[in-house]
N, CA, C and O atoms as a DFTB+ gen file, in Angstrom:
512 C
 N C O
     1  1     -59.296      -3.007     -38.039
     2  2     -58.550      -3.132     -38.117
     3  2     -57.404      -3.013     -37.162
     4  3     -57.262      -1.862     -36.749
     5  1     -56.877      -3.550     -36.876
     6  2     -55.379      -3.451     -35.956
     7  2     -54.662      -2.423     -36.568
     8  3     -54.250      -2.487     -37.726
     9  1     -54.428      -1.007     -35.441
    10  2     -53.296      -0.313     -35.942
    11  2     -51.626      -0.388     -35.148
    12  3     -50.682       0.387     -35.302
    13  1     -51.708      -1.377     -34.456
    14  2     -49.977      -1.853     -34.435
    15  2     -49.986      -3.692     -33.747
    16  3     -50.759      -4.361     -33.061
    17  1     -48.919      -3.867     -34.287
    18  2     -48.038      -5.310     -34.050
    19  2     -49.140      -5.691     -32.715
    20  3     -49.351      -4.884     -31.810
    21  1     -49.676      -6.834     -32.770
    22  2     -50.503      -7.319     -31.466
    23  2     -49.617      -8.707     -30.796
    24  3     -49.451      -9.035     -29.621
    25  1     -49.229      -9.226     -31.844
    26  2     -49.070     -10.565     -31.761
    27  2     -48.686     -10.818     -33.107
    28  3     -49.465     -10.461     -33.991
    29  1     -47.856     -11.248     -33.345
    30  2     -47.042     -11.085     -35.261
    31  2     -47.122     -13.083     -34.939
    32  3     -47.853     -13.661     -35.744
    33  1     -46.689     -13.654     -34.270
    34  2     -46.917     -14.966     -34.070
    35  2     -47.697     -15.593     -34.103
    36  3     -47.441     -16.720     -34.527
    37  1     -49.422     -15.236     -33.606
    38  2     -51.093     -15.784     -34.606
    39  2     -51.507     -14.447     -35.376
    40  3     -52.518     -13.836     -35.031
    41  1     -50.750     -14.035     -36.361
    42  2     -50.937     -13.004     -37.460
    43  2     -51.858     -11.542     -37.261
    44  3     -52.831     -11.029     -37.814
    45  1     -51.041     -11.248     -36.260
    46  2     -52.174      -9.496     -35.529
    47  2     -51.084      -9.161     -35.396
    48  3     -50.294      -9.162     -34.452
    49  1     -51.041      -8.739     -36.815
    50  2     -50.006      -7.030     -38.052
    51  2     -51.011      -6.355     -37.582
    52  3     -51.917      -6.809     -36.883
    53  1     -50.831      -4.866     -38.084
    54  2     -50.668      -3.662     -38.084
    55  2     -51.453      -3.632     -39.561
    56  3     -50.749      -3.946     -40.521
    57  1     -52.915      -3.266     -39.844
    58  2     -53.075      -3.854     -40.568
    59  2     -53.874      -4.946     -40.833
    60  3     -54.195      -5.463     -41.903
    61  1     -54.044      -5.116     -40.109
    62  2     -54.971      -7.007     -39.797
    63  2     -56.682      -6.424     -40.110
    64  3     -57.093      -5.328     -39.729
    65  1     -57.432      -7.352     -40.812
    66  2     -58.384      -7.134     -41.082
    67  2     -58.651      -7.506     -39.934
    68  3     -57.784      -7.414     -39.065
    69  1     -60.204      -8.136     -39.578
    70  2     -60.986      -8.592     -38.430
    71  2     -62.362      -8.777     -38.483
    72  3     -62.865      -7.761     -38.962
    73  1     -63.201      -9.616     -38.208
    74  2     -64.453      -9.618     -38.228
    75  2     -64.931      -9.825     -36.957
    76  3     -64.347     -10.794     -36.472
    77  1     -65.907      -9.243     -36.038
    78  2     -66.993      -9.649     -35.290
    79  2     -67.883     -10.719     -35.080
    80  3     -68.882     -10.341     -34.469
    81  1     -67.886     -11.449     -35.253
    82  2     -68.903     -12.336     -35.805
    83  2     -70.048     -12.893     -34.352
    84  3     -70.552     -14.014     -34.295
    85  1     -70.166     -12.235     -33.727
    86  2     -71.089     -12.608     -32.413
    87  2     -70.392     -12.339     -30.620
    88  3     -69.497     -12.959     -30.045
    89  1     -70.796     -11.788     -30.394
    90  2     -70.415     -12.415     -28.529
    91  2     -71.259     -13.192     -28.024
    92  3     -72.446     -13.273     -28.340
    93  1     -70.600     -13.906     -27.078
    94  2     -71.402     -14.769     -26.195
    95  2     -70.788     -14.401     -24.418
    96  3     -70.299     -15.323     -23.764
    97  1     -70.857     -13.558     -24.066
    98  2     -70.837     -12.901     -22.818
    99  2     -69.204     -13.103     -22.952
   100  3     -68.765     -12.545     -21.946
   101  1     -68.548     -13.413     -23.395
   102  2     -66.760     -13.465     -22.897
   103  2     -66.670     -12.017     -23.180
   104  3     -67.247     -11.170     -23.862
   105  1     -65.378     -12.147     -22.088
   106  2     -64.559     -10.774     -22.176
   107  2     -63.389     -11.793     -22.792
   108  3     -63.152     -12.996     -22.681
   109  1     -62.669     -10.457     -23.637
   110  2     -61.725      -9.838     -24.484
   111  2     -60.997      -8.781     -24.367
   112  3     -61.295      -7.641     -24.724
   113  1     -59.537      -9.327     -23.606
   114  2     -59.150      -8.532     -23.555
   115  2     -58.178      -7.650     -24.674
   116  3     -57.391      -8.157     -25.474
   117  1     -58.546      -5.761     -24.441
   118  2     -58.037      -5.449     -25.631
   119  2     -56.613      -4.122     -25.456
   120  3     -56.816      -2.909     -25.418
   121  1     -55.380      -4.732     -25.383
   122  2     -54.139      -3.525     -24.373
   123  2     -54.036      -2.304     -25.403
   124  3     -53.864      -2.033     -26.591
   125  1     -54.344      -1.548     -23.660
   126  2     -54.352      -0.105     -24.852
   127  2     -52.680       0.041     -24.678
   128  3     -51.803      -0.433     -23.956
   129  1     -52.823       1.245     -26.088
   130  2     -52.290       2.557     -26.292
   131  2     -51.674       2.639     -25.428
   132  3     -52.025       1.753     -24.649
   133  1     -50.240       3.675     -24.700
   134  2     -49.938       4.918     -24.297
   135  2     -48.549       5.277     -25.194
   136  3     -47.541       4.755     -25.668
   137  1     -49.292       6.618     -25.062
   138  2     -48.220       7.647     -26.168
   139  2     -48.530       8.337     -25.543
   140  3     -49.649       8.751     -25.237
   141  1     -46.782       8.762     -25.015
   142  2     -46.230      10.411     -24.874
   143  2     -44.851      10.951     -26.170
   144  3     -43.908      10.497     -26.817
   145  1     -45.711      12.369     -25.871
   146  2     -44.622      13.000     -27.202
   147  2     -43.350      13.495     -26.224
   148  3     -43.601      13.825     -25.065
   149  1     -42.338      13.523     -26.602
   150  2     -41.553      13.774     -25.626
   151  2     -41.418      16.019     -25.581
   152  3     -42.096      16.854     -26.180
   153  1     -40.410      16.164     -24.733
   154  2     -40.269      17.947     -24.874
   155  2     -40.053      17.922     -25.988
   156  3     -41.012      18.494     -26.506
   157  1     -39.264      17.561     -26.867
   158  2     -38.924      18.153     -27.483
   159  2     -39.270      18.468     -29.077
   160  3     -38.628      18.998     -29.983
   161  1     -41.050      17.686     -28.949
   162  2     -41.806      18.115     -30.244
   163  2     -43.469      18.693     -28.849
   164  3     -44.414      19.404     -29.193
   165  1     -43.407      18.501     -28.394
   166  2     -44.374      19.166     -27.357
   167  2     -44.077      20.565     -26.548
   168  3     -43.013      20.421     -25.945
   169  1     -44.698      22.013     -26.295
   170  2     -44.410      22.386     -24.766
   171  2     -44.972      21.882     -24.187
   172  3     -44.767      22.323     -23.056
   173  1     -45.888      20.887     -24.144
   174  2     -46.665      20.847     -22.718
   175  2     -46.633      19.318     -23.114
   176  3     -46.686      18.573     -24.093
   177  1     -46.483      19.320     -21.412
   178  2     -46.863      17.133     -21.674
   179  2     -47.797      16.764     -22.404
   180  3     -48.718      17.578     -22.327
   181  1     -48.134      15.496     -23.434
   182  2     -49.285      15.073     -23.663
   183  2     -48.584      14.065     -23.489
   184  3     -47.380      13.807     -23.460
   185  1     -49.938      13.303     -23.330
   186  2     -50.302      11.211     -22.869
   187  2     -51.479      11.259     -22.848
   188  3     -52.350      11.803     -22.170
   189  1     -51.353      10.069     -24.397
   190  2     -52.934       9.962     -24.785
   191  2     -52.776       7.981     -24.827
   192  3     -51.837       7.189     -24.906
   193  1     -53.639       7.923     -24.765
   194  2     -54.293       5.815     -23.992
   195  2     -55.425       5.738     -25.096
   196  3     -56.247       6.634     -25.289
   197  1     -55.371       4.824     -25.630
   198  2     -56.474       4.222     -26.907
   199  2     -56.080       2.574     -27.268
   200  3     -55.119       1.837     -27.046
   201  1     -56.818       2.510     -27.652
   202  2     -56.635       1.292     -28.227
   203  2     -56.686       1.111     -29.604
   204  3     -57.412       1.808     -30.313
   205  1     -55.555      -0.284     -30.289
   206  2     -54.983      -0.133     -30.959
   207  2     -55.928      -1.407     -32.143
   208  3     -55.674      -2.506     -32.638
   209  1     -57.231      -0.294     -32.154
   210  2     -58.111      -1.032     -32.848
   211  2     -59.025      -0.090     -33.363
   212  3     -59.270       0.760     -32.506
   213  1     -59.896       0.182     -34.894
   214  2     -60.608       1.206     -35.399
   215  2     -61.516      -0.309     -36.445
   216  3     -61.338      -1.365     -37.052
   217  1     -62.698       0.892     -35.899
   218  2     -64.104       0.215     -37.162
   219  2     -63.781       0.876     -38.777
   220  3     -63.482       2.001     -39.176
   221  1     -63.944      -0.065     -39.252
   222  2     -63.019      -0.383     -40.911
   223  2     -64.710      -0.579     -42.084
   224  3     -65.553      -1.473     -42.159
   225  1     -64.564       0.539     -42.688
   226  2     -65.678      -0.174     -43.627
   227  2     -65.018      -0.601     -44.828
   228  3     -65.572      -1.549     -45.384
   229  1     -63.775      -0.065     -45.486
   230  2     -63.365      -0.204     -46.559
   231  2     -61.342      -0.236     -46.227
   232  3     -60.760       0.283     -45.275
   233  1     -60.942      -0.746     -46.980
   234  2     -59.079      -0.528     -47.075
   235  2     -59.261      -0.099     -48.198
   236  3     -60.277      -0.007     -48.888
   237  1     -57.265       0.410     -48.510
   238  2     -56.414       0.490     -49.632
   239  2     -56.850      -0.659     -49.811
   240  3     -57.322      -1.519     -49.067
   241  1     -56.637      -0.583     -50.903
   242  2     -55.593      -2.536     -51.789
   243  2     -54.547      -2.490     -51.540
   244  3     -54.129      -3.621     -51.787
   245  1     -53.376      -1.621     -51.018
   246  2     -52.506      -2.365     -50.329
   247  2     -52.352      -3.246     -49.446
   248  3     -51.694      -4.283     -49.529
   249  1     -53.233      -2.668     -48.185
   250  2     -53.493      -2.950     -46.923
   251  2     -54.805      -4.081     -47.327
   252  3     -55.677      -4.259     -46.476
   253  1     -54.860      -4.605     -48.273
   254  2     -55.973      -5.566     -48.265
   255  2     -54.886      -6.882     -48.925
   256  3     -55.392      -8.000     -48.828
   257  1     -53.713      -6.845     -49.461
   258  2     -52.572      -7.710     -50.123
   259  2     -52.266      -8.903     -49.225
   260  3     -51.571      -8.466     -48.308
   261  1     -52.515     -10.517     -49.034
   262  2     -52.465     -10.732     -48.821
   263  2     -53.755     -10.985     -47.741
   264  3     -53.537     -11.435     -46.616
   265  1     -54.959     -10.684     -48.156
   266  2     -55.741     -10.721     -47.297
   267  2     -57.048     -11.712     -48.211
   268  3     -56.835     -11.840     -49.417
   269  1     -58.149     -12.277     -47.721
   270  2     -58.719     -13.071     -48.530
   271  2     -60.296     -12.659     -47.942
   272  3     -60.491     -12.966     -46.766
   273  1     -61.672     -11.842     -48.833
   274  2     -62.235     -11.466     -48.510
   275  2     -63.471     -11.780     -49.067
   276  3     -63.543     -11.364     -50.223
   277  1     -64.393     -12.313     -48.712
   278  2     -65.628     -13.163     -49.832
   279  2     -66.623     -11.985     -50.300
   280  3     -67.649     -12.347     -50.876
   281  1     -66.406     -10.572     -50.097
   282  2     -66.981      -9.653     -50.767
   283  2     -65.959      -8.271     -51.037
   284  3     -65.470      -7.708     -50.059
   285  1     -65.679      -7.771     -52.444
   286  2     -65.159      -6.807     -52.528
   287  2     -65.840      -5.543     -53.633
   288  3     -66.604      -5.761     -54.574
   289  1     -65.325      -4.263     -53.205
   290  2     -65.926      -3.256     -54.034
   291  2     -65.298      -2.583     -54.414
   292  3     -64.640      -1.966     -53.576
   293  1     -65.074      -2.252     -55.846
   294  2     -63.739      -1.686     -55.818
   295  2     -64.408      -0.462     -56.888
   296  3     -65.134      -0.738     -57.843
   297  1     -63.940       1.103     -56.450
   298  2     -64.246       2.784     -57.403
   299  2     -62.987       2.259     -58.423
   300  3     -61.761       2.252     -58.318
   301  1     -63.806       1.893     -59.305
   302  2     -62.506       3.279     -60.534
   303  2     -62.777       4.078     -61.501
   304  3     -62.750       4.152     -62.730
   305  1     -63.161       4.900     -60.177
   306  2     -63.322       6.490     -61.169
   307  2     -62.618       6.821     -61.092
   308  3     -62.519       7.816     -61.810
   309  1     -61.027       6.427     -60.042
   310  2     -60.196       7.062     -60.602
   311  2     -59.260       5.995     -60.947
   312  3     -59.413       4.784     -60.788
   313  1     -58.760       6.314     -61.197
   314  2     -57.346       5.490     -61.949
   315  2     -56.470       4.473     -60.974
   316  3     -55.844       5.200     -60.202
   317  1     -56.148       2.935     -60.677
   318  2     -55.438       2.700     -59.940
   319  2     -53.979       2.811     -60.359
   320  3     -53.633       3.097     -61.505
   321  1     -53.315       2.614     -59.554
   322  2     -51.859       2.936     -59.977
   323  2     -50.900       1.903     -61.116
   324  3     -49.899       1.999     -61.826
   325  1     -51.709       1.123     -60.829
   326  2     -50.388      -0.230     -61.443
   327  2     -51.440      -0.563     -62.024
   328  3     -52.332       0.261     -62.227
   329  1     -51.567      -2.365     -62.558
   330  2     -52.200      -3.060     -62.283
   331  2     -52.052      -4.867     -61.711
   332  3     -52.670      -5.870     -62.068
   333  1     -51.173      -4.706     -60.901
   334  2     -50.406      -4.907     -60.407
   335  2     -51.202      -4.489     -59.091
   336  3     -51.466      -5.321     -58.222
   337  1     -51.556      -3.199     -59.002
   338  2     -52.392      -2.543     -57.237
   339  2     -54.425      -3.541     -57.943
   340  3     -55.359      -3.839     -57.199
   341  1     -54.376      -3.686     -59.046
   342  2     -55.627      -4.420     -59.708
   343  2     -55.944      -5.743     -59.423
   344  3     -56.948      -6.382     -59.106
   345  1     -54.341      -6.022     -59.717
   346  2     -54.892      -7.208     -59.733
   347  2     -54.422      -7.619     -58.372
   348  3     -54.357      -8.845     -58.284
   349  1     -54.067      -6.967     -57.258
   350  2     -54.647      -7.396     -56.084
   351  2     -55.166      -6.985     -55.130
   352  3     -54.839      -6.938     -53.945
   353  1     -56.318      -6.565     -55.882
   354  2     -57.329      -6.381     -55.421
   355  2     -59.085      -6.727     -55.717
   356  3     -60.123      -6.338     -55.182
   357  1     -58.647      -7.996     -57.268
   358  2     -59.609      -8.769     -57.598
   359  2     -59.314      -9.946     -57.179
   360  3     -60.145     -10.840     -57.017
   361  1     -57.945     -10.057     -56.941
   362  2     -57.444     -12.221     -56.191
   363  2     -57.760     -11.933     -54.803
   364  3     -57.631     -12.954     -54.128
   365  1     -58.107     -10.975     -54.157
   366  2     -58.622     -11.104     -52.470
   367  2     -59.663     -11.715     -52.578
   368  3     -60.002     -12.736     -51.980
   369  1     -60.180     -11.165     -53.290
   370  2     -62.268     -11.641     -53.209
   371  2     -62.394     -13.579     -53.525
   372  3     -61.906     -14.158     -54.495
   373  1     -63.169     -14.213     -52.405
   374  2     -62.448     -16.261     -52.344
   375  2     -64.019     -16.256     -53.754
   376  3     -64.563     -17.349     -53.914
   377  1     -64.319     -15.587     -54.223
   378  2     -65.466     -16.150     -55.478
   379  2     -65.381     -14.769     -56.332
   380  3     -65.118     -13.641     -55.915
   381  1     -65.774     -15.327     -58.054
   382  2     -65.306     -13.811     -59.032
   383  2     -66.720     -12.993     -58.613
   384  3     -66.837     -11.788     -58.394
   385  1     -67.552     -13.834     -58.580
   386  2     -69.298     -12.946     -58.635
   387  2     -69.562     -12.422     -57.143
   388  3     -70.663     -11.989     -56.800
   389  1     -68.623     -12.487     -56.415
   390  2     -68.595     -11.380     -55.576
   391  2     -68.330     -10.298     -55.342
   392  3     -68.474      -9.693     -54.280
   393  1     -67.637      -9.711     -56.966
   394  2     -66.879      -8.729     -56.864
   395  2     -68.135      -7.724     -57.563
   396  3     -69.086      -8.148     -58.219
   397  1     -67.920      -6.656     -57.310
   398  2     -68.961      -4.995     -58.094
   399  2     -67.767      -4.084     -57.778
   400  3     -67.174      -3.836     -56.729
   401  1     -67.602      -3.623     -59.192
   402  2     -67.245      -2.702     -59.481
   403  2     -67.605      -1.419     -60.105
   404  3     -68.225      -1.270     -61.158
   405  1     -67.075      -0.391     -59.218
   406  2     -67.805       1.417     -60.036
   407  2     -67.289       2.083     -60.917
   408  3     -66.612       3.097     -60.747
   409  1     -67.699       1.322     -62.425
   410  2     -66.556       2.737     -63.146
   411  2     -67.729       4.118     -63.860
   412  3     -68.956       4.228     -63.857
   413  1     -66.419       5.136     -64.503
   414  2     -66.882       6.066     -64.491
   415  2     -68.209       6.359     -65.264
   416  3     -68.331       5.406     -66.034
   417  1     -68.984       6.985     -65.390
   418  2     -70.212       6.867     -65.678
   419  2     -70.110       7.490     -67.221
   420  3     -71.057       7.416     -68.003
   421  1     -69.455       7.811     -67.393
   422  2     -69.108       8.746     -68.718
   423  2     -68.486       7.168     -70.117
   424  3     -68.172       7.260     -71.304
   425  1     -68.562       5.913     -69.159
   426  2     -67.515       5.288     -69.749
   427  2     -68.170       3.985     -70.289
   428  3     -67.877       3.061     -69.529
   429  1     -68.946       3.574     -71.317
   430  2     -69.743       2.708     -71.327
   431  2     -68.612       1.343     -71.649
   432  3     -69.127       0.618     -72.501
   433  1     -67.476       0.907     -71.278
   434  2     -66.965      -0.293     -71.060
   435  2     -66.392      -0.625     -69.700
   436  3     -66.322       0.177     -68.769
   437  1     -66.024      -1.776     -69.677
   438  2     -65.687      -2.182     -68.863
   439  2     -63.613      -2.771     -68.206
   440  3     -63.042      -3.627     -67.530
   441  1     -63.249      -1.197     -69.286
   442  2     -61.849      -1.348     -69.601
   443  2     -60.902      -0.101     -67.740
   444  3     -61.486       0.646     -66.955
   445  1     -59.779      -0.393     -67.789
   446  2     -59.111       0.465     -67.167
   447  2     -58.068       1.312     -67.571
   448  3     -57.510       0.847     -68.565
   449  1     -57.749       2.014     -67.318
   450  2     -56.504       3.055     -68.130
   451  2     -55.543       2.462     -66.807
   452  3     -55.585       2.443     -65.577
   453  1     -54.410       1.869     -68.241
   454  2     -53.274       2.046     -67.296
   455  2     -52.451       3.520     -67.609
   456  3     -51.772       4.181     -68.394
   457  1     -52.964       3.452     -66.609
   458  2     -51.931       5.369     -65.882
   459  2     -50.121       5.209     -66.023
   460  3     -49.604       4.718     -65.020
   461  1     -49.442       5.470     -66.830
   462  2     -48.251       5.945     -66.874
   463  2     -47.756       7.613     -66.252
   464  3     -47.928       8.487     -67.101
   465  1     -47.265       8.039     -65.098
   466  2     -47.102       9.248     -64.848
   467  2     -45.870       9.867     -65.029
   468  3     -44.886      10.070     -64.318
   469  1     -46.327      10.213     -66.654
   470  2     -44.095      10.250     -67.109
   471  2     -43.553      11.606     -66.666
   472  3     -42.515      11.884     -67.267
   473  1     -44.004      12.662     -65.668
   474  2     -43.271      13.007     -64.694
   475  2     -42.079      12.684     -63.552
   476  3     -41.190      13.296     -62.961
   477  1     -42.768      11.013     -63.643
   478  2     -41.418       9.885     -62.423
   479  2     -40.417       9.569     -63.435
   480  3     -39.193       9.444     -63.412
   481  1     -41.529       9.457     -64.537
   482  2     -40.998       8.517     -65.679
   483  2     -39.174       9.752     -66.368
   484  3     -38.021       9.475     -66.700
   485  1     -39.909      10.891     -66.251
   486  2     -38.270      11.313     -66.658
   487  2     -37.499      11.509     -65.668
   488  3     -36.385      10.999     -65.548
   489  1     -38.255      12.585     -64.543
   490  2     -37.396      12.162     -62.891
   491  2     -36.158      10.515     -63.078
   492  3     -35.042      10.318     -62.598
   493  1     -36.515      10.160     -63.441
   494  2     -35.834       8.813     -63.318
   495  2     -34.499       8.774     -64.474
   496  3     -33.309       8.463     -64.420
   497  1     -35.465       9.287     -65.546
   498  2     -34.093       9.330     -66.921
   499  2     -33.413       9.913     -66.452
   500  3     -32.273       9.484     -66.279
   501  1     -33.748      11.036     -66.069
   502  2     -32.512      12.431     -65.711
   503  2     -31.680      12.305     -64.214
   504  3     -30.936      13.086     -63.621
   505  1     -32.136      11.061     -63.934
   506  2     -30.643      10.424     -63.200
   507  2     -29.922       9.793     -63.106
   508  3     -28.862       9.480     -62.565
   509  1     -31.164       9.441     -64.213
   510  2     -29.003       8.079     -64.527
   511  2     -28.246       8.296     -65.960
   512  3     -27.204       7.689     -66.206
């Protein structure tokens, strides 16, 4: 997964997941990111270099939005925030037979709860 925008014109944005399918002895150059902390943030000079990629085996529902993947595994032992998130997670899979879902052990159905955070709603109502 990319950790910064490398080439937006070619779809290489922060959060883009990629699949390495093989190697044929070609050299691929990946630019390093240099990070320098200013003196106000740290009392000692700090310089860091890293490659703007990381290995991922999973991603959040928000990161999966707009992507197509062949296989999707969803852990619904904790509730998704909204039906919109569940839709995003399910719709990014290229075929419905490739979706696997984990439900809570004490639940004998294939339903998920519509979570409503009453504290948030009360806060919104109080602000009106």
